[in-house]
N, C-alpha and C positions, 0 to 999 in steps of 0.2 A: 391593441391586443398583441401579446408576445407570441409570435408564430413559433419560435424555438421552444418556448414553454409548452405550447400545445403539442409540438412534436414529441417532447419528453413524456407528456401525459399519455399520448397515444402509444408510444413504444412500451410504456409500463404495462399495457394491456394486451400486447401482441402474444398470442400463444406460442409455446416453444416449437410446436410442429410446423409453425410458419417461419419464425425468425431464425431458427437454427439452420435449416438448409439455405435460407437467404443469406445468412452470415457466411456459410461455407462458400457459396458462390461469389460473394463480394470479396472475400479473402483471397480466393483463387485468382480473381481478375486483377485485384490490386497487387498481389504478390508477384505477378508477372509484368506489371506496369507500375513499379513502385513509385509512389509520390515521395516528396522530400522527407516527411517524417519516417516513413518506413526505410528509406535509404540511410537516414541517421541511425535508426535502430541497428541496421546492419553493421555500420561502422562501430557503434558501441559494442555490439555483440562480438565482433571480431577481436576487439581489444580484450574483452573479459575471457573469451574462450581460446584465443589464439588460432581460430579456424574461421575462414571466410564463409559466411552463410550462403547457401545455395538457394535456388528458387523455392524449394520445398520449405526451407527454414523461414523465408519471407512469408509464405502463405500461412504457416503455423503461427508465426508471431502476430500477423494481422488478425487471424481468427481469434487468437487469445485476447487481443485488445478489444475486439468487438464483443466477445463473450463477457468480458469484464464490464464493459460499458452498458450493455443491455441488461446484464444481470443486476447491476447496481440500480438501474432504473426500475426494476421489477421487484426489488426487495419489499416494498410496501404492500405488495399483493400476497405475500407469503405469511402463513401462520407459524407459530413456534415450532410445531413438529416438522413442517417442511424445511424451515431454516436449519434446524439441527441435523436433519437427514442429509443435507447438502455438504456437510463438513466432516472431515476426518481429523481427529486430534487424539493424542495419547492421553488417556484419562488420568494416568499417574501424574503426567506433567501438568494437566489442567488442575488437578488437586493441589499441586505445588504452587501454581499461580494463585489459586484462591487463598492458600495459606499466606503467601506473601501479601496479597491484597488486604487480608484481614488483620495482619499483624504490623506491617510496616508501610503499607501503601505500595502501588505498583505503577511503573512507567513501562510501556511497551513501545519499542521503536521498530519500524517496518520499512522495507524497501518498496519501490513501485513495482510490485510483483504480485501475480495472481489476482486476488480480489480482496483488498483491504476492507472494503465496505461489507462484504459478506462475512469476513472474519470478525469485524466489529459487531455486526448483528448477531452472530453466533455467540460472541463473548457476552453480550447483553442478556442472552437467553439462559446462560449457564452460570449466572452469579457474578459476572464481571462487568458492571455498568461502565460504559465507555464515554469519556470526554475526548473530543478531537477538534481539529481545526480544518476548515475547508476554504477553498478559494472563494472570494466574494464575487459571485456571478451577478449579472443585472438583478435588481432587487426582487422581482417576482420569482425568478428562477432560484435565487439563493433561498428565499423563504420557503419555496416548495421543497427543495432538497432537504432543508433543515427540518421542515414539518414531517416528511417521510421518515427521516432518521429518528426524530424524537418519538414517533410512534413505536419504534423498535427499541427504545431505551437509551438512545445516544443523547449526549449534550454537545452541541456544535457551536463553535465560535468562529467568526470570520477571521481570515488570516491577517487582515490589516487592523484588527481591533487594538486599541491602546492597552498598555500594561498586560500583554497577553501571558507572559510567563507568570507574573503574580496571580493572574486569574486562574491559570491552570493549576498552580500550586494550591490555591484555595479549594478548587474542585477536588483535587486529590485528597486534601485533608478532610473533605466532606464525604469521602467514601467512593469517589469516582476513580476509574482506571484511566490514566492519561495515555492515549494511543496517538503516536505521531509518525508520519512518513519522514524518514530521516536519511535517505541516501543521496538526494540531490539538494545542493545548497544554491538556491536561486540567486542570492545576493553575492555569492562568492566571498562572503565575509565570515565564514564559520571557522571550524577547527581544522587545521591542516592534518591530513592523513596520507597514507600511501595505500592505494587500492592494489592488492596482489593480482597479478596477471601472469599467464604462462611465459611472457617475455620480460618479466621484471615488473616492479611496482610502478604505479603511475601516481603522481602527486595531484591531489585535489583538496577541496575542503568539504566538510559535511556540516549539517545544522547543529548548532549548540544546544537547542531547546531541550531534548530529552536528558542530556547530561546536566544541564543547569537545574532542571526541575528535580531530578533525583538527588542532587547534592543539597539543594535548598530544603528539601523535605525529609531527607533520610530514606526515601522510598527505594525499593529495589528496581534496578534497570535491567530489562530482559529484551533481547532481540527476538523478533518473530518474523517469519517469512511464510508466504503462502504460494502454492502452485497447484495447478489442476492435475487431478489423478482420475482419469476416466470422467464419470459424471459428477465427481465430488471435488471439493477444495481441500487440500491437505495443509495443515498448519505445522510448521517446524519451529522449534524454539532453541535459543542459545542457552548456555549456562548464564548465571547472573553476571552482569557486566560490572566490574569494579575498578578502583584506581582513580587517579586524578583525571582531569578533563581530557588530557592528551591520550592517556592510556586507555580510558574507557572508549573514546572515539575510535581509536585504532582497533580495539577488540571488536567493537560493533561492525566496523568496516570489514574486518576479516570474516566475520560471520556472514555479512551480506554478500561478500565476494564469492564465498563457497556456495551459497544458495543460488545466487544468480548464474554462476557458471554451470551448476547442475541442472537448472531449469530456465535456460536463457530465453526460450520462446515465450515464457510467461512474464518476462521482464518488460514492463511497458514504458521503457525509457526511450521515447521517440523525439527527444530534444537533445541538444548538445550536452554531453556529460563530462567527457574528458577534455581538458584544455587543449585546444588546437585540433580537435577531431570534429570537423564540421562537414556535413553533406553539401 
């Protein structure tokens, strides 16, 4: 029996009145005795903001990470009304996304910020059915996560599936909105860009997937970022991203950099991000 899977299932049922204060306590404890992932977040955050995070920043970042994690586990217990009530989005911009989806197809690219799972669940409820990619966890865990998301309207593919870009293109042509996390290039073989920072641009690479899919299908590519605003999740959108691969990658990176700098506590990048910056 998968003990971790049992833990996930149990966490999905813990009421907010219990897990919220427990998360606050855990974040306060970890923020003052930061483990390596939280120290790595601090290094990343210092680069993007130009300011060294203090103890309160570490606590806030850790709490945001826990909030996202527990919230993602509990999505399957929420009905449509509850999901929609947890999200703030400009209705005019959501109408724009629905028009792009209906006429050209739509690719949304997001950073590791806020709650991309909640944003995707919200999109599925408001007429934007989501196809996405997830890390292949041990089999029972992956199938559980995929099942929960399928109940909400997602279509999920494992990250190591063969012919993934053609598969996502097919899904898009069949009416799905392709949503991909696109700030961290795990293989370091993506598109070179310069991430703007207060002390000058930092060179790195970003995933090519969203740009490839948009070019191959003619779909619109739009950046989306989320951050917590009180009890709700706020969705921010870029203008349509256009141009060749290099241009579109840089435009998307500029959008991500602006959003991350403004809401750095909700940026859940606790792994190495900038070359040479390692905890």
